[in-house]
PDB file with SEQRES, HELIX, SHEET and CRYST1 records, atoms N, CA, C and O in Angstrom:
SEQRES   1 A   82  UNK UNK UNK UNK UNK UNK UNK UNK UNK UNK UNK UNK UNK          
SEQRES   2 A   82  UNK UNK UNK UNK UNK UNK UNK UNK UNK UNK UNK UNK UNK          
SEQRES   3 A   82  UNK UNK UNK UNK UNK UNK UNK UNK UNK UNK UNK UNK UNK          
SEQRES   4 A   82  UNK UNK UNK UNK UNK UNK UNK UNK UNK UNK UNK UNK UNK          
SEQRES   5 A   82  UNK UNK UNK UNK UNK UNK UNK UNK UNK UNK UNK UNK UNK          
SEQRES   6 A   82  UNK UNK UNK UNK UNK UNK UNK UNK UNK UNK UNK UNK UNK          
SEQRES   7 A   82  UNK UNK UNK UNK                                              
HELIX    1 AA1 UNK A    6  UNK A   13  1                                   8    
HELIX    2 AA2 UNK A   63  UNK A   74  1                                  12    
SHEET    1 AA1 4 UNK A  20  UNK A  25  0                                        
SHEET    2 AA1 4 UNK A  54  UNK A  59  1                                        
SHEET    3 AA1 4 UNK A  33  UNK A  39 -1                                        
SHEET    4 AA1 4 UNK A  77  UNK A  81 -1                                        
CRYST1    1.000    1.000    1.000  90.00  90.00  90.00 P 1           1          
ATOM      1  N   UNK A   1       9.461   7.485   1.929  1.00  0.00           N  
ATOM      2  CA  UNK A   1       8.058   7.156   2.066  1.00  0.00           C  
ATOM      3  C   UNK A   1       7.838   5.769   1.482  1.00  0.00           C  
ATOM      4  O   UNK A   1       8.279   5.476   0.370  1.00  0.00           O  
ATOM      5  N   UNK A   2       7.165   4.930   2.228  1.00  0.00           N  
ATOM      6  CA  UNK A   2       6.905   3.573   1.783  1.00  0.00           C  
ATOM      7  C   UNK A   2       5.800   3.506   0.754  1.00  0.00           C  
ATOM      8  O   UNK A   2       5.127   4.503   0.494  1.00  0.00           O  
ATOM      9  N   UNK A   3       5.605   2.328   0.163  1.00  0.00           N  
ATOM     10  CA  UNK A   3       4.600   2.168  -0.887  1.00  0.00           C  
ATOM     11  C   UNK A   3       3.164   2.379  -0.413  1.00  0.00           C  
ATOM     12  O   UNK A   3       2.274   2.552  -1.245  1.00  0.00           O  
ATOM     13  N   UNK A   4       2.910   2.370   0.899  1.00  0.00           N  
ATOM     14  CA  UNK A   4       1.545   2.558   1.389  1.00  0.00           C  
ATOM     15  C   UNK A   4       1.184   4.034   1.565  1.00  0.00           C  
ATOM     16  O   UNK A   4       0.014   4.353   1.776  1.00  0.00           O  
ATOM     17  N   UNK A   5       2.148   4.926   1.484  1.00  0.00           N  
ATOM     18  CA  UNK A   5       1.930   6.370   1.602  1.00  0.00           C  
ATOM     19  C   UNK A   5       1.292   6.758   2.927  1.00  0.00           C  
ATOM     20  O   UNK A   5       0.503   7.701   2.986  1.00  0.00           O  
ATOM     21  N   UNK A   6       1.632   6.036   3.989  1.00  0.00           N  
ATOM     22  CA  UNK A   6       1.079   6.331   5.306  1.00  0.00           C  
ATOM     23  C   UNK A   6       1.423   7.749   5.770  1.00  0.00           C  
ATOM     24  O   UNK A   6       0.579   8.427   6.357  1.00  0.00           O  
ATOM     25  N   UNK A   7       2.648   8.199   5.513  1.00  0.00           N  
ATOM     26  CA  UNK A   7       3.063   9.538   5.959  1.00  0.00           C  
ATOM     27  C   UNK A   7       2.237  10.619   5.262  1.00  0.00           C  
ATOM     28  O   UNK A   7       1.762  11.553   5.909  1.00  0.00           O  
ATOM     29  N   UNK A   8       2.069  10.493   3.952  1.00  0.00           N  
ATOM     30  CA  UNK A   8       1.290  11.475   3.203  1.00  0.00           C  
ATOM     31  C   UNK A   8      -0.179  11.436   3.624  1.00  0.00           C  
ATOM     32  O   UNK A   8      -0.808  12.485   3.759  1.00  0.00           O  
ATOM     33  N   UNK A   9      -0.720  10.261   3.828  1.00  0.00           N  
ATOM     34  CA  UNK A   9      -2.105  10.123   4.303  1.00  0.00           C  
ATOM     35  C   UNK A   9      -2.275  10.785   5.666  1.00  0.00           C  
ATOM     36  O   UNK A   9      -3.279  11.451   5.917  1.00  0.00           O  
ATOM     37  N   UNK A  10      -1.301  10.603   6.537  1.00  0.00           N  
ATOM     38  CA  UNK A  10      -1.349  11.185   7.876  1.00  0.00           C  
ATOM     39  C   UNK A  10      -1.351  12.712   7.801  1.00  0.00           C  
ATOM     40  O   UNK A  10      -2.109  13.368   8.516  1.00  0.00           O  
ATOM     41  N   UNK A  11      -0.509  13.278   6.941  1.00  0.00           N  
ATOM     42  CA  UNK A  11      -0.468  14.732   6.771  1.00  0.00           C  
ATOM     43  C   UNK A  11      -1.811  15.237   6.268  1.00  0.00           C  
ATOM     44  O   UNK A  11      -2.344  16.215   6.792  1.00  0.00           O  
ATOM     45  N   UNK A  12      -2.358  14.580   5.259  1.00  0.00           N  
ATOM     46  CA  UNK A  12      -3.632  15.012   4.689  1.00  0.00           C  
ATOM     47  C   UNK A  12      -4.785  14.896   5.690  1.00  0.00           C  
ATOM     48  O   UNK A  12      -5.671  15.750   5.729  1.00  0.00           O  
ATOM     49  N   UNK A  13      -4.765  13.844   6.488  1.00  0.00           N  
ATOM     50  CA  UNK A  13      -5.865  13.599   7.416  1.00  0.00           C  
ATOM     51  C   UNK A  13      -5.788  14.483   8.658  1.00  0.00           C  
ATOM     52  O   UNK A  13      -6.819  14.904   9.184  1.00  0.00           O  
ATOM     53  N   UNK A  14      -4.583  14.764   9.126  1.00  0.00           N  
ATOM     54  CA  UNK A  14      -4.420  15.467  10.392  1.00  0.00           C  
ATOM     55  C   UNK A  14      -4.024  16.933  10.240  1.00  0.00           C  
ATOM     56  O   UNK A  14      -3.474  17.529  11.166  1.00  0.00           O  
ATOM     57  N   UNK A  15      -4.296  17.500   9.099  1.00  0.00           N  
ATOM     58  CA  UNK A  15      -4.074  18.931   8.861  1.00  0.00           C  
ATOM     59  C   UNK A  15      -5.418  19.543   8.466  1.00  0.00           C  
ATOM     60  O   UNK A  15      -5.659  19.805   7.288  1.00  0.00           O  
ATOM     61  N   UNK A  16      -6.291  19.771   9.447  1.00  0.00           N  
ATOM     62  CA  UNK A  16      -7.672  20.152   9.138  1.00  0.00           C  
ATOM     63  C   UNK A  16      -7.833  21.503   8.447  1.00  0.00           C  
ATOM     64  O   UNK A  16      -8.867  21.742   7.824  1.00  0.00           O  
ATOM     65  N   UNK A  17      -6.859  22.380   8.534  1.00  0.00           N  
ATOM     66  CA  UNK A  17      -6.988  23.686   7.883  1.00  0.00           C  
ATOM     67  C   UNK A  17      -6.043  23.826   6.690  1.00  0.00           C  
ATOM     68  O   UNK A  17      -5.813  24.934   6.206  1.00  0.00           O  
ATOM     69  N   UNK A  18      -5.503  22.717   6.222  1.00  0.00           N  
ATOM     70  CA  UNK A  18      -4.588  22.725   5.084  1.00  0.00           C  
ATOM     71  C   UNK A  18      -5.319  23.202   3.828  1.00  0.00           C  
ATOM     72  O   UNK A  18      -6.308  22.598   3.413  1.00  0.00           O  
ATOM     73  N   UNK A  19      -4.828  24.287   3.227  1.00  0.00           N  
ATOM     74  CA  UNK A  19      -5.419  24.824   2.000  1.00  0.00           C  
ATOM     75  C   UNK A  19      -4.562  24.549   0.780  1.00  0.00           C  
ATOM     76  O   UNK A  19      -5.082  24.395  -0.325  1.00  0.00           O  
ATOM     77  N   UNK A  20      -3.239  24.486   0.974  1.00  0.00           N  
ATOM     78  CA  UNK A  20      -2.328  24.273  -0.145  1.00  0.00           C  
ATOM     79  C   UNK A  20      -1.240  23.302   0.284  1.00  0.00           C  
ATOM     80  O   UNK A  20      -0.598  23.490   1.318  1.00  0.00           O  
ATOM     81  N   UNK A  21      -1.038  22.270  -0.511  1.00  0.00           N  
ATOM     82  CA  UNK A  21       0.001  21.285  -0.275  1.00  0.00           C  
ATOM     83  C   UNK A  21       1.032  21.410  -1.383  1.00  0.00           C  
ATOM     84  O   UNK A  21       0.691  21.306  -2.561  1.00  0.00           O  
ATOM     85  N   UNK A  22       2.290  21.634  -1.019  1.00  0.00           N  
ATOM     86  CA  UNK A  22       3.374  21.724  -2.007  1.00  0.00           C  
ATOM     87  C   UNK A  22       4.306  20.544  -1.811  1.00  0.00           C  
ATOM     88  O   UNK A  22       4.849  20.341  -0.724  1.00  0.00           O  
ATOM     89  N   UNK A  23       4.489  19.770  -2.868  1.00  0.00           N  
ATOM     90  CA  UNK A  23       5.395  18.628  -2.844  1.00  0.00           C  
ATOM     91  C   UNK A  23       6.572  18.912  -3.762  1.00  0.00           C  
ATOM     92  O   UNK A  23       6.388  19.184  -4.949  1.00  0.00           O  
ATOM     93  N   UNK A  24       7.770  18.852  -3.222  1.00  0.00           N  
ATOM     94  CA  UNK A  24       8.995  19.017  -4.009  1.00  0.00           C  
ATOM     95  C   UNK A  24       9.674  17.658  -4.031  1.00  0.00           C  
ATOM     96  O   UNK A  24      10.308  17.256  -3.056  1.00  0.00           O  
ATOM     97  N   UNK A  25       9.539  16.961  -5.134  1.00  0.00           N  
ATOM     98  CA  UNK A  25      10.008  15.580  -5.257  1.00  0.00           C  
ATOM     99  C   UNK A  25      11.168  15.495  -6.234  1.00  0.00           C  
ATOM    100  O   UNK A  25      11.064  14.872  -7.291  1.00  0.00           O  
ATOM    101  N   UNK A  26      12.272  16.129  -5.869  1.00  0.00           N  
ATOM    102  CA  UNK A  26      13.450  16.080  -6.731  1.00  0.00           C  
ATOM    103  C   UNK A  26      14.698  16.338  -5.897  1.00  0.00           C  
ATOM    104  O   UNK A  26      14.639  16.926  -4.817  1.00  0.00           O  
ATOM    105  N   UNK A  27      15.812  15.889  -6.420  1.00  0.00           N  
ATOM    106  CA  UNK A  27      17.113  16.146  -5.807  1.00  0.00           C  
ATOM    107  C   UNK A  27      17.862  17.090  -6.733  1.00  0.00           C  
ATOM    108  O   UNK A  27      17.696  17.042  -7.952  1.00  0.00           O  
ATOM    109  N   UNK A  28      18.675  17.934  -6.156  1.00  0.00           N  
ATOM    110  CA  UNK A  28      19.447  18.837  -6.991  1.00  0.00           C  
ATOM    111  C   UNK A  28      18.812  20.204  -7.088  1.00  0.00           C  
ATOM    112  O   UNK A  28      18.006  20.588  -6.241  1.00  0.00           O  
ATOM    113  N   UNK A  29      19.176  20.930  -8.114  1.00  0.00           N  
ATOM    114  CA  UNK A  29      18.812  22.329  -8.243  1.00  0.00           C  
ATOM    115  C   UNK A  29      17.463  22.587  -8.906  1.00  0.00           C  
ATOM    116  O   UNK A  29      16.794  23.560  -8.561  1.00  0.00           O  
ATOM    117  N   UNK A  30      17.045  21.739  -9.851  1.00  0.00           N  
ATOM    118  CA  UNK A  30      15.855  22.054 -10.642  1.00  0.00           C  
ATOM    119  C   UNK A  30      14.925  20.859 -10.785  1.00  0.00           C  
ATOM    120  O   UNK A  30      15.351  19.705 -10.822  1.00  0.00           O  
ATOM    121  N   UNK A  31      13.644  21.181 -10.862  1.00  0.00           N  
ATOM    122  CA  UNK A  31      12.625  20.167 -11.144  1.00  0.00           C  
ATOM    123  C   UNK A  31      12.369  20.152 -12.645  1.00  0.00           C  
ATOM    124  O   UNK A  31      12.363  21.206 -13.282  1.00  0.00           O  
ATOM    125  N   UNK A  32      12.159  18.983 -13.210  1.00  0.00           N  
ATOM    126  CA  UNK A  32      11.856  18.846 -14.632  1.00  0.00           C  
ATOM    127  C   UNK A  32      10.408  19.212 -14.946  1.00  0.00           C  
ATOM    128  O   UNK A  32      10.115  19.746 -16.016  1.00  0.00           O  
ATOM    129  N   UNK A  33       9.516  18.926 -14.021  1.00  0.00           N  
ATOM    130  CA  UNK A  33       8.079  19.052 -14.266  1.00  0.00           C  
ATOM    131  C   UNK A  33       7.431  19.842 -13.130  1.00  0.00           C  
ATOM    132  O   UNK A  33       7.775  19.664 -11.961  1.00  0.00           O  
ATOM    133  N   UNK A  34       6.489  20.716 -13.488  1.00  0.00           N  
ATOM    134  CA  UNK A  34       5.691  21.437 -12.499  1.00  0.00           C  
ATOM    135  C   UNK A  34       4.224  21.183 -12.822  1.00  0.00           C  
ATOM    136  O   UNK A  34       3.790  21.339 -13.963  1.00  0.00           O  
ATOM    137  N   UNK A  35       3.463  20.787 -11.795  1.00  0.00           N  
ATOM    138  CA  UNK A  35       2.049  20.491 -11.973  1.00  0.00           C  
ATOM    139  C   UNK A  35       1.236  21.156 -10.872  1.00  0.00           C  
ATOM    140  O   UNK A  35       1.732  21.404  -9.773  1.00  0.00           O  
ATOM    141  N   UNK A  36       0.004  21.434 -11.182  1.00  0.00           N  
ATOM    142  CA  UNK A  36      -0.935  21.974 -10.205  1.00  0.00           C  
ATOM    143  C   UNK A  36      -2.122  21.029 -10.158  1.00  0.00           C  
ATOM    144  O   UNK A  36      -2.667  20.645 -11.194  1.00  0.00           O  
ATOM    145  N   UNK A  37      -2.513  20.663  -8.962  1.00  0.00           N  
ATOM    146  CA  UNK A  37      -3.641  19.762  -8.803  1.00  0.00           C  
ATOM    147  C   UNK A  37      -4.744  20.405  -8.004  1.00  0.00           C  
ATOM    148  O   UNK A  37      -4.517  21.351  -7.249  1.00  0.00           O  
ATOM    149  N   UNK A  38      -5.933  19.888  -8.174  1.00  0.00           N  
ATOM    150  CA  UNK A  38      -7.071  20.355  -7.391  1.00  0.00           C  
ATOM    151  C   UNK A  38      -7.988  19.177  -7.102  1.00  0.00           C  
ATOM    152  O   UNK A  38      -7.994  18.178  -7.820  1.00  0.00           O  
ATOM    153  N   UNK A  39      -8.752  19.317  -6.048  1.00  0.00           N  
ATOM    154  CA  UNK A  39      -9.684  18.277  -5.648  1.00  0.00           C  
ATOM    155  C   UNK A  39     -10.877  18.331  -6.581  1.00  0.00           C  
ATOM    156  O   UNK A  39     -11.453  19.401  -6.778  1.00  0.00           O  
ATOM    157  N   UNK A  40     -11.259  17.213  -7.156  1.00  0.00           N  
ATOM    158  CA  UNK A  40     -12.231  17.256  -8.250  1.00  0.00           C  
ATOM    159  C   UNK A  40     -13.542  16.522  -7.981  1.00  0.00           C  
ATOM    160  O   UNK A  40     -14.249  16.172  -8.926  1.00  0.00           O  
ATOM    161  N   UNK A  41     -13.874  16.290  -6.752  1.00  0.00           N  
ATOM    162  CA  UNK A  41     -15.090  15.525  -6.494  1.00  0.00           C  
ATOM    163  C   UNK A  41     -16.008  16.266  -5.524  1.00  0.00           C  
ATOM    164  O   UNK A  41     -15.542  16.994  -4.648  1.00  0.00           O  
ATOM    165  N   UNK A  42     -17.279  16.078  -5.685  1.00  0.00           N  
ATOM    166  CA  UNK A  42     -18.238  16.650  -4.747  1.00  0.00           C  
ATOM    167  C   UNK A  42     -18.183  15.919  -3.402  1.00  0.00           C  
ATOM    168  O   UNK A  42     -18.430  16.520  -2.357  1.00  0.00           O  
ATOM    169  N   UNK A  43     -17.862  14.632  -3.430  1.00  0.00           N  
ATOM    170  CA  UNK A  43     -17.725  13.851  -2.211  1.00  0.00           C  
ATOM    171  C   UNK A  43     -16.270  13.815  -1.810  1.00  0.00           C  
ATOM    172  O   UNK A  43     -15.433  13.275  -2.534  1.00  0.00           O  
ATOM    173  N   UNK A  44     -15.966  14.381  -0.675  1.00  0.00           N  
ATOM    174  CA  UNK A  44     -14.585  14.424  -0.211  1.00  0.00           C  
ATOM    175  C   UNK A  44     -14.226  13.130   0.507  1.00  0.00           C  
ATOM    176  O   UNK A  44     -15.036  12.541   1.223  1.00  0.00           O  
ATOM    177  N   UNK A  45     -13.002  12.718   0.294  1.00  0.00           N  
ATOM    178  CA  UNK A  45     -12.469  11.578   1.026  1.00  0.00           C  
ATOM    179  C   UNK A  45     -12.259  11.993   2.480  1.00  0.00           C  
ATOM    180  O   UNK A  45     -11.951  13.153   2.752  1.00  0.00           O  
ATOM    181  N   UNK A  46     -12.421  11.073   3.401  1.00  0.00           N  
ATOM    182  CA  UNK A  46     -12.199  11.378   4.813  1.00  0.00           C  
ATOM    183  C   UNK A  46     -10.726  11.632   5.098  1.00  0.00           C  
ATOM    184  O   UNK A  46     -10.372  12.108   6.176  1.00  0.00           O  
ATOM    185  N   UNK A  47      -9.866  11.315   4.135  1.00  0.00           N  
ATOM    186  CA  UNK A  47      -8.430  11.494   4.295  1.00  0.00           C  
ATOM    187  C   UNK A  47      -8.010  12.934   4.011  1.00  0.00           C  
ATOM    188  O   UNK A  47      -6.923  13.343   4.420  1.00  0.00           O  
ATOM    189  N   UNK A  48      -8.840  13.709   3.324  1.00  0.00           N  
ATOM    190  CA  UNK A  48      -8.439  15.028   2.856  1.00  0.00           C  
ATOM    191  C   UNK A  48      -9.135  16.131   3.641  1.00  0.00           C  
ATOM    192  O   UNK A  48     -10.332  16.052   3.917  1.00  0.00           O  
ATOM    193  N   UNK A  49      -8.370  17.159   3.997  1.00  0.00           N  
ATOM    194  CA  UNK A  49      -8.917  18.348   4.653  1.00  0.00           C  
ATOM    195  C   UNK A  49      -9.990  18.972   3.776  1.00  0.00           C  
ATOM    196  O   UNK A  49      -9.834  19.048   2.557  1.00  0.00           O  
ATOM    197  N   UNK A  50     -11.071  19.414   4.387  1.00  0.00           N  
ATOM    198  CA  UNK A  50     -12.141  20.051   3.613  1.00  0.00           C  
ATOM    199  C   UNK A  50     -11.711  21.399   3.052  1.00  0.00           C  
ATOM    200  O   UNK A  50     -12.380  21.940   2.173  1.00  0.00           O  
ATOM    201  N   UNK A  51     -10.611  21.946   3.543  1.00  0.00           N  
ATOM    202  CA  UNK A  51     -10.127  23.246   3.094  1.00  0.00           C  
ATOM    203  C   UNK A  51      -9.112  23.152   1.948  1.00  0.00           C  
ATOM    204  O   UNK A  51      -8.761  24.171   1.353  1.00  0.00           O  
ATOM    205  N   UNK A  52      -8.641  21.949   1.634  1.00  0.00           N  
ATOM    206  CA  UNK A  52      -7.613  21.790   0.605  1.00  0.00           C  
ATOM    207  C   UNK A  52      -8.126  22.248  -0.752  1.00  0.00           C  
ATOM    208  O   UNK A  52      -9.129  21.740  -1.252  1.00  0.00           O  
ATOM    209  N   UNK A  53      -7.437  23.204  -1.336  1.00  0.00           N  
ATOM    210  CA  UNK A  53      -7.830  23.756  -2.631  1.00  0.00           C  
ATOM    211  C   UNK A  53      -6.829  23.425  -3.737  1.00  0.00           C  
ATOM    212  O   UNK A  53      -7.226  23.147  -4.869  1.00  0.00           O  
ATOM    213  N   UNK A  54      -5.526  23.452  -3.414  1.00  0.00           N  
ATOM    214  CA  UNK A  54      -4.488  23.322  -4.434  1.00  0.00           C  
ATOM    215  C   UNK A  54      -3.381  22.389  -3.953  1.00  0.00           C  
ATOM    216  O   UNK A  54      -2.983  22.418  -2.789  1.00  0.00           O  
ATOM    217  N   UNK A  55      -2.895  21.563  -4.875  1.00  0.00           N  
ATOM    218  CA  UNK A  55      -1.713  20.755  -4.635  1.00  0.00           C  
ATOM    219  C   UNK A  55      -0.707  21.120  -5.719  1.00  0.00           C  
ATOM    220  O   UNK A  55      -0.951  20.877  -6.901  1.00  0.00           O  
ATOM    221  N   UNK A  56       0.420  21.699  -5.324  1.00  0.00           N  
ATOM    222  CA  UNK A  56       1.489  22.025  -6.264  1.00  0.00           C  
ATOM    223  C   UNK A  56       2.552  20.947  -6.176  1.00  0.00           C  
ATOM    224  O   UNK A  56       2.964  20.559  -5.083  1.00  0.00           O  
ATOM    225  N   UNK A  57       2.996  20.466  -7.328  1.00  0.00           N  
ATOM    226  CA  UNK A  57       4.033  19.442  -7.362  1.00  0.00           C  
ATOM    227  C   UNK A  57       5.146  19.908  -8.286  1.00  0.00           C  
ATOM    228  O   UNK A  57       4.904  20.269  -9.438  1.00  0.00           O  
ATOM    229  N   UNK A  58       6.366  19.897  -7.769  1.00  0.00           N  
ATOM    230  CA  UNK A  58       7.561  20.133  -8.574  1.00  0.00           C  
ATOM    231  C   UNK A  58       8.378  18.853  -8.459  1.00  0.00           C  
ATOM    232  O   UNK A  58       8.694  18.408  -7.355  1.00  0.00           O  
ATOM    233  N   UNK A  59       8.720  18.261  -9.604  1.00  0.00           N  
ATOM    234  CA  UNK A  59       9.362  16.952  -9.524  1.00  0.00           C  
ATOM    235  C   UNK A  59      10.255  16.664 -10.722  1.00  0.00           C  
ATOM    236  O   UNK A  59      10.193  17.339 -11.750  1.00  0.00           O  
ATOM    237  N   UNK A  60      11.068  15.666 -10.562  1.00  0.00           N  
ATOM    238  CA  UNK A  60      11.780  15.037 -11.654  1.00  0.00           C  
ATOM    239  C   UNK A  60      11.023  13.740 -11.918  1.00  0.00           C  
ATOM    240  O   UNK A  60      10.612  13.057 -10.980  1.00  0.00           O  
ATOM    241  N   UNK A  61      10.843  13.410 -13.153  1.00  0.00           N  
ATOM    242  CA  UNK A  61      10.033  12.249 -13.505  1.00  0.00           C  
ATOM    243  C   UNK A  61      10.803  10.969 -13.193  1.00  0.00           C  
ATOM    244  O   UNK A  61      11.894  10.743 -13.718  1.00  0.00           O  
ATOM    245  N   UNK A  62      10.226  10.145 -12.339  1.00  0.00           N  
ATOM    246  CA  UNK A  62      10.754   8.815 -12.074  1.00  0.00           C  
ATOM    247  C   UNK A  62       9.626   7.937 -11.542  1.00  0.00           C  
ATOM    248  O   UNK A  62       8.500   8.404 -11.374  1.00  0.00           O  
ATOM    249  N   UNK A  63       9.917   6.699 -11.284  1.00  0.00           N  
ATOM    250  CA  UNK A  63       8.891   5.728 -10.896  1.00  0.00           C  
ATOM    251  C   UNK A  63       8.264   6.069  -9.541  1.00  0.00           C  
ATOM    252  O   UNK A  63       7.056   5.905  -9.369  1.00  0.00           O  
ATOM    253  N   UNK A  64       9.061   6.537  -8.583  1.00  0.00           N  
ATOM    254  CA  UNK A  64       8.529   6.857  -7.257  1.00  0.00           C  
ATOM    255  C   UNK A  64       7.571   8.044  -7.316  1.00  0.00           C  
ATOM    256  O   UNK A  64       6.540   8.044  -6.643  1.00  0.00           O  
ATOM    257  N   UNK A  65       7.904   9.044  -8.110  1.00  0.00           N  
ATOM    258  CA  UNK A  65       7.018  10.198  -8.266  1.00  0.00           C  
ATOM    259  C   UNK A  65       5.710   9.760  -8.904  1.00  0.00           C  
ATOM    260  O   UNK A  65       4.643  10.217  -8.494  1.00  0.00           O  
ATOM    261  N   UNK A  66       5.772   8.889  -9.894  1.00  0.00           N  
ATOM    262  CA  UNK A  66       4.562   8.384 -10.540  1.00  0.00           C  
ATOM    263  C   UNK A  66       3.663   7.684  -9.524  1.00  0.00           C  
ATOM    264  O   UNK A  66       2.440   7.810  -9.594  1.00  0.00           O  
ATOM    265  N   UNK A  67       4.253   6.947  -8.579  1.00  0.00           N  
ATOM    266  CA  UNK A  67       3.473   6.269  -7.549  1.00  0.00           C  
ATOM    267  C   UNK A  67       2.765   7.281  -6.642  1.00  0.00           C  
ATOM    268  O   UNK A  67       1.606   7.078  -6.282  1.00  0.00           O  
ATOM    269  N   UNK A  68       3.448   8.367  -6.271  1.00  0.00           N  
ATOM    270  CA  UNK A  68       2.835   9.402  -5.439  1.00  0.00           C  
ATOM    271  C   UNK A  68       1.652  10.036  -6.169  1.00  0.00           C  
ATOM    272  O   UNK A  68       0.587  10.230  -5.581  1.00  0.00           O  
ATOM    273  N   UNK A  69       1.839  10.356  -7.447  1.00  0.00           N  
ATOM    274  CA  UNK A  69       0.770  10.981  -8.229  1.00  0.00           C  
ATOM    275  C   UNK A  69      -0.422  10.044  -8.393  1.00  0.00           C  
ATOM    276  O   UNK A  69      -1.569  10.487  -8.337  1.00  0.00           O  
ATOM    277  N   UNK A  70      -0.162   8.754  -8.594  1.00  0.00           N  
ATOM    278  CA  UNK A  70      -1.257   7.774  -8.684  1.00  0.00           C  
ATOM    279  C   UNK A  70      -2.034   7.712  -7.376  1.00  0.00           C  
ATOM    280  O   UNK A  70      -3.262   7.637  -7.376  1.00  0.00           O  
ATOM    281  N   UNK A  71      -1.302   7.744  -6.253  1.00  0.00           N  
ATOM    282  CA  UNK A  71      -1.951   7.728  -4.941  1.00  0.00           C  
ATOM    283  C   UNK A  71      -2.851   8.948  -4.784  1.00  0.00           C  
ATOM    284  O   UNK A  71      -3.996   8.811  -4.353  1.00  0.00           O  
ATOM    285  N   UNK A  72      -2.360  10.132  -5.122  1.00  0.00           N  
ATOM    286  CA  UNK A  72      -3.165  11.343  -5.005  1.00  0.00           C  
ATOM    287  C   UNK A  72      -4.379  11.281  -5.926  1.00  0.00           C  
ATOM    288  O   UNK A  72      -5.442  11.793  -5.574  1.00  0.00           O  
ATOM    289  N   UNK A  73      -4.244  10.673  -7.081  1.00  0.00           N  
ATOM    290  CA  UNK A  73      -5.384  10.523  -7.996  1.00  0.00           C  
ATOM    291  C   UNK A  73      -6.462   9.627  -7.394  1.00  0.00           C  
ATOM    292  O   UNK A  73      -7.644   9.823  -7.674  1.00  0.00           O  
ATOM    293  N   UNK A  74      -6.078   8.640  -6.568  1.00  0.00           N  
ATOM    294  CA  UNK A  74      -7.085   7.802  -5.910  1.00  0.00           C  
ATOM    295  C   UNK A  74      -7.916   8.616  -4.933  1.00  0.00           C  
ATOM    296  O   UNK A  74      -9.008   8.195  -4.550  1.00  0.00           O  
ATOM    297  N   UNK A  75      -7.411   9.783  -4.522  1.00  0.00           N  
ATOM    298  CA  UNK A  75      -8.141  10.671  -3.616  1.00  0.00           C  
ATOM    299  C   UNK A  75      -8.886  11.760  -4.378  1.00  0.00           C  
ATOM    300  O   UNK A  75      -9.314  12.755  -3.793  1.00  0.00           O  
ATOM    301  N   UNK A  76      -9.039  11.570  -5.680  1.00  0.00           N  
ATOM    302  CA  UNK A  76      -9.746  12.504  -6.584  1.00  0.00           C  
ATOM    303  C   UNK A  76      -9.041  13.843  -6.725  1.00  0.00           C  
ATOM    304  O   UNK A  76      -9.690  14.874  -6.903  1.00  0.00           O  
ATOM    305  N   UNK A  77      -7.721  13.832  -6.647  1.00  0.00           N  
ATOM    306  CA  UNK A  77      -6.934  15.030  -6.948  1.00  0.00           C  
ATOM    307  C   UNK A  77      -6.417  14.870  -8.371  1.00  0.00           C  
ATOM    308  O   UNK A  77      -5.740  13.891  -8.685  1.00  0.00           O  
ATOM    309  N   UNK A  78      -6.731  15.814  -9.213  1.00  0.00           N  
ATOM    310  CA  UNK A  78      -6.367  15.773 -10.620  1.00  0.00           C  
ATOM    311  C   UNK A  78      -5.337  16.855 -10.915  1.00  0.00           C  
ATOM    312  O   UNK A  78      -5.376  17.936 -10.327  1.00  0.00           O  
ATOM    313  N   UNK A  79      -4.415  16.559 -11.828  1.00  0.00           N  
ATOM    314  CA  UNK A  79      -3.294  17.446 -12.109  1.00  0.00           C  
ATOM    315  C   UNK A  79      -3.301  17.954 -13.534  1.00  0.00           C  
ATOM    316  O   UNK A  79      -3.818  17.307 -14.444  1.00  0.00           O  
ATOM    317  N   UNK A  80      -2.708  19.142 -13.711  1.00  0.00           N  
ATOM    318  CA  UNK A  80      -2.432  19.665 -15.035  1.00  0.00           C  
ATOM    319  C   UNK A  80      -1.025  20.273 -14.986  1.00  0.00           C  
ATOM    320  O   UNK A  80      -0.559  20.706 -13.932  1.00  0.00           O  
ATOM    321  N   UNK A  81      -0.370  20.296 -16.126  1.00  0.00           N  
ATOM    322  CA  UNK A  81       0.973  20.863 -16.209  1.00  0.00           C  
ATOM    323  C   UNK A  81       0.888  22.380 -16.238  1.00  0.00           C  
ATOM    324  O   UNK A  81      -0.015  22.950 -16.850  1.00  0.00           O  
ATOM    325  N   UNK A  82       1.846  23.034 -15.562  1.00  0.00           N  
ATOM    326  CA  UNK A  82       1.900  24.500 -15.564  1.00  0.00           C  
ATOM    327  C   UNK A  82       3.199  24.985 -16.159  1.00  0.00           C  
ATOM    328  O   UNK A  82       3.425  26.192 -16.246  1.00  0.00           O  
TER     329      UNK A  82                                                      
END                                                                             
């Protein structure tokens, strides 16, 4: 995925009934970190399905994962560790 996150934006925009998005951002057998995100704004971005309730992320911490999480935060998706 490039730095513009076009692929992720396309999935979010063109999945009108998407309720749960699971991102597995790691190689190998285990993820170091597990997070759960939710949409936190009364005004929805036009990029996000109105049905999206939960974003689950399992990842190993690195710079590329941090960029993905920052991008999702620009869409008012907030995360907590689980």
